[in-house]
N, C-alpha and C positions, 0 to 999 in steps of 0.2 A: 491480791493482798490488800487487804485496808490500810487507809491512807494514817499513819501514825504523826505525832507530833517532829518527825526528825526533820533533817534537811532530805528532800528527795531527791531535786536535781543538783546537778555535779555545776560546784561553782568554775567559774573561770579559772585556767589552772595559775596565770599569773595571780589572780585574788587571792587564789588559796594559799600560794607563797608569802604574798603579803600577810595574811592573817595569820598563820602559824607565827611568821616573823615578830608580830606584833603581842603574841600571847605572852603569858608570865613563860611557859615552859619552853616559847620559842627565845625567849629574852633571856632567859638562864644559861641553857645549853650555848647558845652563842657566844655569850659572855666568858663563858668557858674555853670554850673554841679559840677566840680572839685570843686570852691570857697564855695557852699554850703555846700559840701561834709566837708569841713574844717578838713581833715585828718591830721594828727598830729606825729611827729617822734615818731616812735615804735607802733603806730595801725597798727594791722592787717586789712587788707583790701581786701572786696570781688567784683570780680566784675562779674555779675552775667549773663552768655550769653555773654561773653566775643569778639566771634568773633575772626578774623584775632589778636587782642590784640592792636589795636589800640590806646588804653588808659592803658594799665597795665604801660608802662614806665612812663608816668605823677604821677600814682598813687604812683609807686615805688620810684620817686624821692621825692613827699610828704612825705612819711612815712618814708623814709633814710634808711642807712644800719640798724638801730637797728630797723625797722617796718617788715612786711610781707606781699604781696600781692598774693590773690588766684583768679585764672582765671577761672571760669566752662560755660564749654559748650556742649552740645549734640553732635556736629558733629564733627567727628574726622578729617576732612580736617583744619575745623577752628583750631580746637587743636592743630595741627600739625604745622599750620601756625602760632598761636600765640606761639608755644614755639620755632620756629627757630626764631623768631621776639626778644624774649628774652632772648635767650642763654646765653649771657653774664652778665645778671642781677639775681645774686643766690638769690634776696630776694623774688625772683619771681616764684611762681609754676602755672601750668596750669592744671587742671583736666578735664576727660570727664565725664559728668555727667549731671541729670537730674535736671533743677534747679526746678522743684515740689517735688524732692526727692531729696535734695543736701547731698553732701556725707560729711557733715561735723558736728561735735558733737555738741552738746548745745553750746549757749555762745562763740563761735569761735572766733569773730571779735567785733571791734568796729566801724566798718564803712563796708557800701554795695551800690552799685550802679547798675540800669539796665538803659538802654540808648537803648529806640526802642523795646524791649524785648517784652512786656507785651502783644502788639497788636497782636502778634501773637502766644502766649502762650496757650495750651489747657485751663488751669485754675487760669487766674492771682490771683484770691482768695488765691486759692490753694498754689501758689509760694510768695504769702505776707505773709501767714501764716509759711512758711517754712525760711522767712528773719527773721521774728521775732524772730523764736526759735534758730537761729544760732547767732543773734545778742546778745551783750552783756547788760545788764541796762546802760543806758542812750545813747545807739549805736545809730548810726543814718543812716538812708536808704534815697538816693537820685534818682528818679526817673525822666526818660524824656519819655515822649510821644506824639505825637499829638491827635487832636480830628478831624480827615476824616469829618466830619458832619458839620465841617468849611471850608472846603475847598473849594476855589473860582477862579474859572479860568475865566479870561473876555472873553464875546465873544457877539456880537451885537443879536444873538441869547441867548436869556435869558434861554429859556426853552433847549436848547443844554446844559448849563451850569449845570444844574440843573439835567439832564440825567446824563452826566460824573459823576458829584459829589456822583449823588444816585449809580452808577454803584459800584463806590470807595466803598461804605460805605456798599452797601448790596451783594455784589460779590467777591471782592478784598482782603479788611481787613476784619482778622475774628473778631476784637472787636473793630470796628473802632471808638466808642465813649469813648476809654479807657482813652485818657487824663484829659479831665474833669471829670470821673469816680474815680480818683486816690484816691483823698482825702478820700471818702466815703470809699472805698476798704481798705486803710490802715486802718482807725478807726475800721472798723468791725475786722481788725486781729490785734488789740491790741496795734495799734501805736496814738501817740498823731501826728499831722500835724499842727506844727509851723506857715510854709511858703509854699504859692503856689504862684507860679512865670508864669504867660502867656506870652509867647513869640511869635510874630505876624512877622516872616519875610515876607517881599512883595520882590518877585520875578520879576524883571523888564526884564532879559534876556532870553529868549526863550530856547536858549540850555542850560544856566544853570539850568532850570528849567525842560526841558526834562531828563539831565540826574538823577535828583531826582525823578521824577514822572513817567517815561516811559511814555509820553503822548501818542507817536503812540503805540505802545503794549499795553497799557490799551485798548485806541480807538479799536485795532483788535480785543481784548478779546472778548471789550462788542458786536462788530458787529458780532462776531461767537455766542454768548451766545443771540441773538436775540434781545439784547437791544439798538441797534442803527441801524438806517438803514445804506446801503452803503453811498447813498447819503449824508447822516445827516455827517455822518464819514468822509467823504472828505471834505464838506462843514467847518466843526469845524476845520479838520486838516491844512486846507487852509487858513484859518484866522489867526493861533496861528502861523503860518508858516512867515506869510506875515505883517500882521497888527500888529500895537501897543498891545503890551504883559504886563498882570500882571495877578500875581497868588500868593496866601496865602493861608496858614492855622494856627489854634492857635495849638502850641507847648506849654504844660505844665511841668514845672520843679517842681515836688514836694518834698518836705522836710519832712520827716517821722522820727519818735522818740522813742525809746522804752523808757518808763517810768523810773525813777530811783528808783527803788521799793527795791534795794538794795546797795541802795548806788549809788554816781556816777563813773564817769570816774577813 
């Protein structure tokens, strides 16, 4: 396949997470998640799958010096980066751990968040049961995940668009429909779900979209896996690079709460 003007080499995973957090899209949805989380001074807040710690500072500011923020990630490089980023924040702790089996006692926290983590988790239902365990009665979990089956990338050949989305959902993302499935999974784990917010960003700048979606990298994988021909892939990429561009995907922000069975917060 001929070289295009897209990013062809995958960025470092931690660089990618920081890039998304700094984008207009990232700032917008993360701000909405923080507002829904409703962190108060003195709260203990969990950031599960915290990555390089892009969100830990904002959580710490919301909890103030009387609160505590605990980040958990399974990747040592991410934990090291998050610890370095928060070195001056004495209320923040970052732990190496598996979110399927959290290294935390029952009823540890009032608030928890996951951000684009459950789509990659081996067992999202187990993760939610663990979060339910470590939250106190009346505690709140806010999750943000896309539903990749809603991914639309406009192209004159609609079949190519469908083929691309189908490849993403079938071969690239482990739990491609996790966004729309979160309310059900949360209820099954013992939460109530008072709020579901669908966010549908529309990307018109192909370079900004490529930085998030990895358009060429994903297309190359589809060719290698026999899901697109070389000719179809080049036709797809040529139009995306040169023609009017539009892409969108529905991102769900889901608020889940632990019933206050033993009293309120």
